[in-house]
C-alpha positions in Angstrom: 0.0 0.0 0.0 2.8 2.4 0.9 4.5 1.8 -2.5 1.2 2.5 -4.2 0.7 5.8 -2.3 4.3 6.9 -3.3 3.6 6.1 -6.9 0.4 8.1 -6.9 2.2 10.9 -5.1 4.9 11.2 -7.7 2.4 10.8 -10.6 0.4 13.7 -9.2 3.5 15.8 -8.8 4.4 15.2 -12.5 0.9 15.9 -13.6 1.0 19.2 -11.8 4.4 20.2 -13.2 4.2 23.2 -15.5 6.9 24.3 -18.0 8.7 27.5 -17.1 11.4 29.6 -18.7 14.8 28.9 -17.2 18.4 30.0 -17.8 20.7 27.3 -19.3 24.4 27.2 -18.4 25.6 29.2 -21.4 25.7 32.1 -18.9 28.9 30.6 -17.7 30.3 32.4 -20.8 31.6 35.5 -18.9 31.0 38.2 -21.6 27.2 38.3 -20.9 26.5 39.7 -24.3 23.5 38.8 -26.4 23.0 35.5 -28.0 21.4 36.7 -31.2 20.1 33.3 -32.3 19.4 29.8 -31.2 18.4 26.8 -33.4 17.6 23.2 -32.6 17.5 20.4 -35.1 15.6 18.2 -32.6 14.7 18.2 -28.9 18.4 17.9 -27.8 20.8 19.0 -30.5 21.1 22.7 -31.0 23.4 25.7 -31.6 23.5 29.2 -30.3 25.3 32.2 -31.9 26.7 34.9 -29.6 26.7 38.1 -31.6 29.1 40.7 -30.1 31.8 38.2 -29.2 31.2 36.1 -32.3 31.0 32.6 -30.7 29.1 29.5 -31.6 28.0 27.0 -29.0 26.6 23.5 -29.4 24.5 21.3 -27.1 23.6 17.6 -27.5 21.7 17.2 -24.3 19.0 19.8 -24.5 21.0 22.7 -23.1 22.3 21.1 -20.0 25.8 21.5 -21.3 27.2 23.7 -24.1 30.5 23.5 -25.9 32.1 26.4 -27.7 32.8 25.3 -31.3 33.8 28.6 -32.9 35.2 32.0 -31.9 36.0 34.9 -34.1 39.7 34.4 -33.3 39.4 31.0 -35.2 38.4 33.0 -38.3 41.1 35.6 -37.9 38.9 38.6 -37.9 36.3 40.7 -36.1 32.7 39.5 -36.6 29.2 39.9 -35.3 27.3 36.6 -35.5 23.6 37.4 -36.2 22.0 34.0 -36.9 22.5 30.3 -37.2 20.5 27.5 -38.8 21.1 23.9 -40.0 19.6 21.7 -42.8 20.5 18.6 -40.8 22.9 17.6 -38.1 25.9 18.2 -40.3 25.2 21.0 -42.8 24.6 24.5 -41.3 24.9 28.2 -42.0 26.1 31.1 -39.9 25.2 34.7 -40.8 27.2 37.8 -39.8 26.8 41.6 -40.0 30.2 41.8 -41.5 29.8 41.0 -45.2 30.6 37.3 -44.6 28.5 34.1 -44.6 29.8 30.7 -43.3 28.9 27.1 -43.8 29.8 23.9 -42.0 29.4 20.3 -43.2 30.5 18.6 -39.9 28.0 19.8 -37.4 29.8 23.0 -36.6 33.3 21.7 -35.8 34.7 23.6 -38.9 33.4 26.5 -40.8 34.3 27.9 -44.2 33.4 31.2 -45.8 30.9 31.1 -48.7 32.4 33.2 -51.4 30.4 32.4 -54.6 27.4 34.8 -54.0 27.1 37.8 -56.4 26.4 40.4 -55.2 27.5 39.4 -51.7 25.0 40.7 -49.1 26.5 43.3 -46.7 24.9 41.3 -43.8 22.7 38.3 -43.1 19.9 38.9 -40.6 17.8 35.9 -41.3 18.3 32.3 -42.5 15.7 29.6 -43.3 16.4 26.0 -44.3 13.5 24.0 -45.8 13.2 20.6 -47.3 16.4 18.5 -47.7 18.5 21.0 -49.7 16.9 24.5 -49.9 18.3 27.5 -48.0 17.2 31.1 -48.0 18.8 34.1 -46.2 18.0 37.8 -46.1 19.5 41.0 -44.9 19.9 43.5 -43.5 18.3 45.6 -40.8 20.1 48.4 -42.8 20.0 48.8 -46.5 20.0 47.2 -49.0 17.2 44.6 -48.9 18.4 41.3 -50.4 17.6 37.6 -50.4 19.9 34.8 -51.4 18.8 31.3 -52.2 20.4 27.9 -52.7 18.7 24.7 -53.8 21.8 22.4 -53.5 22.6 22.7 -49.8 24.6 25.9 -50.1 26.9 24.8 -52.9 25.6 27.5 -55.4 23.6 30.6 -54.8 21.4 33.1 -56.6 20.8 36.7 -55.4 17.4 38.4 -55.4 17.2 42.2 -55.3 14.4 43.1 -52.9 14.7 46.9 -53.2 11.3 47.1 -55.0 9.6 45.8 -51.9 11.6 46.9 -48.9 14.6 48.9 -47.8 15.5 46.5 -45.0 14.9 42.8 -44.3 15.3 41.0 -41.0 13.5 37.7 -41.1 12.7 35.0 -43.6 10.4 32.1 -43.1 9.3 29.3 -45.5 6.7 26.6 -45.1 7.7 24.8 -48.3 10.4 25.4 -50.9 8.1 27.8 -52.7 5.7 29.2 -50.1 7.4 31.7 -47.8 7.5 35.1 -46.1 10.1 37.8 -45.5 9.8 40.8 -43.1 11.5 44.1 -42.3 10.5 47.6 -43.3 9.7 49.7 -46.3 9.5 53.4 -46.7 6.0 53.2 -45.5 6.5 51.1 -42.3 7.0 47.6 -41.0 6.3 45.1 -43.8 5.6 41.4 -44.4 6.0 40.0 -47.9 4.8 36.7 -49.3 6.0 34.5 -52.2 4.4 31.4 -53.7 7.0 30.8 -56.3 10.2 30.4 -54.4 11.1 34.1 -54.3 10.6 34.9 -58.0 7.8 37.3 -57.1 6.6 38.9 -53.9 3.4 40.5 -52.6 3.1 42.8 -49.6 0.5 41.3 -47.2 1.0 43.6 -44.3 2.3 47.2 -43.6 2.1 49.1 -40.4 2.0 52.4 -42.2 4.3 53.9 -39.6 7.7 54.7 -41.1 10.7 53.6 -39.1 9.1 50.4 -37.7 10.3 46.9 -38.5 8.6 43.5 -38.4 11.5 42.0 -36.7 10.6 38.3 -36.1 7.8 36.1 -37.4 6.3 32.8 -36.5 3.8 30.5 -38.2 2.0 28.3 -35.7 3.0 24.6 -36.3 -0.4 23.3 -35.5 -2.2 25.7 -37.9 -0.2 27.3 -40.8 -2.9 29.9 -41.3 -2.0 31.5 -38.0 1.0 33.9 -38.4 2.5 36.2 -35.8 4.8 39.2 -36.3 6.8 41.3 -33.7 6.9 45.0 -34.6 9.8 47.0 -33.2 8.8 50.7 -32.9 10.3 53.9 -31.7 9.4 55.6 -28.4 6.9 56.9 -27.5 5.1 54.4 -29.6 4.6 50.8 -28.3 5.9 47.8 -30.1 3.2 45.6 -31.5 2.1 42.0 -32.0 0.4 41.5 -35.4 -1.5 38.4 -36.0 -3.3 36.7 -38.9 -5.6 33.7 -38.6 -6.2 33.4 -42.4 -2.8 33.0 -43.8 -2.0 36.7 -44.0 -5.1 38.0 -45.7 -6.2 40.0 -42.7 -4.3 41.2 -39.6 -5.1 42.2 -36.1 -2.7 44.4 -34.1 -2.2 44.5 -30.4 0.1 46.7 -28.3 3.2 44.8 -27.1 4.6 45.3 -23.6 7.7 47.3 -24.8 8.8 49.6 -27.6 11.9 47.6 -28.7 10.0 44.3 -29.2 11.8 41.8 -31.4 11.2 38.2 -30.3 7.9 36.4 -30.6 6.9 32.8 -30.0 3.5 31.1 -29.5 2.6 27.5 -28.5 -1.1 27.9 -29.2 -3.1 30.6 -30.9 -3.5 32.4 -27.5 -0.5 31.4 -25.4 2.8 32.9 -26.2 5.6 35.3 -25.4 7.4 38.4 -26.6 10.6 40.3 -25.6 13.2 42.6 -26.9 16.4 44.6 -26.4 15.2 46.1 -23.1 13.0 43.3 -21.8 12.8 39.6 -20.9 9.7 37.4 -21.3 6.3 38.8 -21.4 3.5 36.2 -21.5 0.0 36.4 -23.0 -2.8 33.8 -22.5 -5.4 35.7 -24.6 -3.6 36.0 -28.0 -1.9 39.3 -27.2 -4.7 41.4 -25.7 -3.0 41.4 -22.3 0.6 40.7 -21.1 2.3 39.6 -17.9 6.0 40.3 -17.2 7.5 37.1 -16.1 10.6 38.9 -14.7 12.8 36.3 -16.4 15.4 36.8 -19.1 16.7 39.9 -20.8 17.7 41.2 -24.3 15.6 38.7 -26.2 15.9 38.2 -29.9 14.6 34.7 -30.8 12.0 32.3 -29.4 12.3 28.9 -30.9 9.3 26.7 -30.4 9.6 22.9 -30.5 6.3 21.8 -29.0 3.7 22.9 -26.4 6.0 22.0 -23.5 9.5 22.6 -25.0 11.0 25.8 -26.4 14.3 27.7 -26.4 15.1 31.4 -26.6 18.2 33.6 -27.1 19.0 36.7 -25.2 21.6 37.5 -22.6 21.6 33.8 -22.1 20.0 30.8 -23.9 16.8 30.0 -22.1 14.7 26.8 -22.1 11.0 26.4 -21.6 10.7 23.0 -19.8 9.1 21.0 -17.1 12.6 20.1 -15.9 14.4 22.0 -13.1 17.8 23.1 -14.6 19.3 24.2 -11.3 20.8 27.4 -12.7 19.3 29.9 -10.3 22.7 31.0 -9.2 23.5 32.4 -12.6 23.1 36.2 -12.7 22.6 38.3 -15.7 23.6 41.9 -16.3 21.7 44.4 -18.3 22.8 45.3 -21.8 24.8 48.5 -22.3 23.6 51.3 -24.6 25.9 53.1 -27.0 27.9 55.8 -25.3 26.6 59.0 -27.0 27.6 62.5 -25.9 25.7 65.5 -27.2 27.9 68.5 -27.6 25.1 71.0 -27.9 21.5 70.9 -26.6 19.5 73.0 -27.4 20.6 73.2 -31.1 20.4 76.2 -33.3 21.6 74.8 -36.6 24.2 72.0 -36.3 23.6 69.0 -34.2 26.9 67.6 -33.0 27.7 64.5 -30.9 30.3 61.8 -30.5 29.9 58.0 -30.0 32.3 55.7 -28.3 32.4 52.3 -30.1 33.9 49.3 -28.2 34.4 47.4 -31.5 33.5 47.4 -35.2 29.8 48.1 -35.7 27.0 49.0 -38.1 25.1 52.1 -37.3 21.9 53.8 -38.5 21.2 57.3 -37.2 17.7 58.5 -37.9 15.7 61.6 -37.0 12.2 61.3 -35.5 9.7 63.7 -34.1 8.7 63.4 -30.5 5.7 61.3 -31.5 8.0 58.6 -32.9 7.4 59.4 -36.6 10.4 59.1 -38.9 11.5 62.4 -40.5 14.7 61.2 -42.3 17.7 59.0 -42.1 20.8 61.0 -41.2 23.4 58.5 -42.0 24.3 54.8 -42.2 27.9 54.3 -41.0 30.2 51.3 -41.0 32.6 51.4 -38.1 35.7 49.2 -38.6 37.5 49.4 -35.2 37.2 50.4 -31.6 37.0 54.2 -31.8 35.4 57.5 -30.8 33.7 59.1 -33.8 32.2 62.6 -34.1 29.0 63.3 -36.1 27.5 66.6 -37.2 24.2 67.2 -39.0 22.5 70.4 -40.2 19.0 70.7 -38.7 18.3 74.3 -39.7 15.2 73.2 -41.6 13.5 71.9 -38.5 10.8 73.9 -36.7 11.5 74.8 -33.1 10.6 72.0 -30.7 11.7 68.6 -29.5 13.1 65.8 -31.6 14.6 62.3 -31.2 17.8 61.0 -32.6 17.5 57.2 -32.9 20.7 55.0 -32.9 20.3 51.5 -34.2 23.5 49.4 -34.1 24.5 45.7 -33.9 23.7 45.4 -30.2 20.6 47.6 -29.7 18.4 50.6 -30.4 18.1 53.8 -28.4 16.9 57.4 -28.7 18.1 60.7 -27.3 16.0 63.8 -27.2 17.2 67.2 -28.3 15.6 70.7 -28.5 15.7 72.8 -31.7 15.7 76.5 -31.0 
């Protein structure tokens, strides 16, 4: 009888166990910078790409242990690793923000640069593998908008100019070799594009009509491919947004997201999901995005990778796991991300806006001008920074009416705004 009671007790405990988001031990990596991407080929085998310090980690036991497979010193240069994805357990692809794209054929032990793409994208922000041999990639969060495609496991590539549809692409997602979506922004606002012919032609199926916004990440619900989610990153004071379609992209519903700088999105049902971004950890909704609860877990989220209703992974300051297990990593502490060090020389401004920025390493930078309502006025510059440095910038703003404005800085590791007054 006692044995039977114990069996029932443990069975009830298991039945009551609920999955939670927990930190995996990649936080043992001391730099505490953002993991920009995480990808799993099955429940246990996965890879994570650490952006700023350009490292690739692999796990074969569902995130209990991670092994560093690649560091930028192995490649002999300075890189920012944006994303990672695999066709199978051997063939994978690694995108950077540094005009380079890498491939492995041995599960990530060795990587070689792909050099036969023309024109070569300045950066890769999204990768999608579909079927047994088809690979798509897109970029970048800065111009130009470009897609590359391979149908032979990355041996040869074709380049697709997307400037007619968008000025920046961040995410690409395919359901079959021919049916897929790409997202980013156009001159009009955050955009989602659809193709049914493998990228030969594209149709815009969504636009936020608020210039300066991005659709940063997308998800198609595995259990129902007609349900599509998109995460809109906006500019303060405007909130980020969740956009949702239940009819394959014909119509869309928009909900305010919990933060402005929203990037990650992941749902396990039509109503139960999470969002997060540069300045936030996991926010959870149980009603399809109408209301959100801050879980006070995680930070600096970029990707939520859903495997099933009780298992998922996410990338941010750490790699996180949604699981019924107890990972015993409560002692791992995370630090907040650091903003760019920007120093305004003059505020208020009469005619010339001048400031300097301290860069801790090479970087990509968009500087844009917004009004105080978060509406884009114009792009001031796009700059490529090649080394650790302090750079000075000056812009003529004589044409602006008196009042308050926002300068928005969007670089490899974040997005932030500073307010200035025009006399």
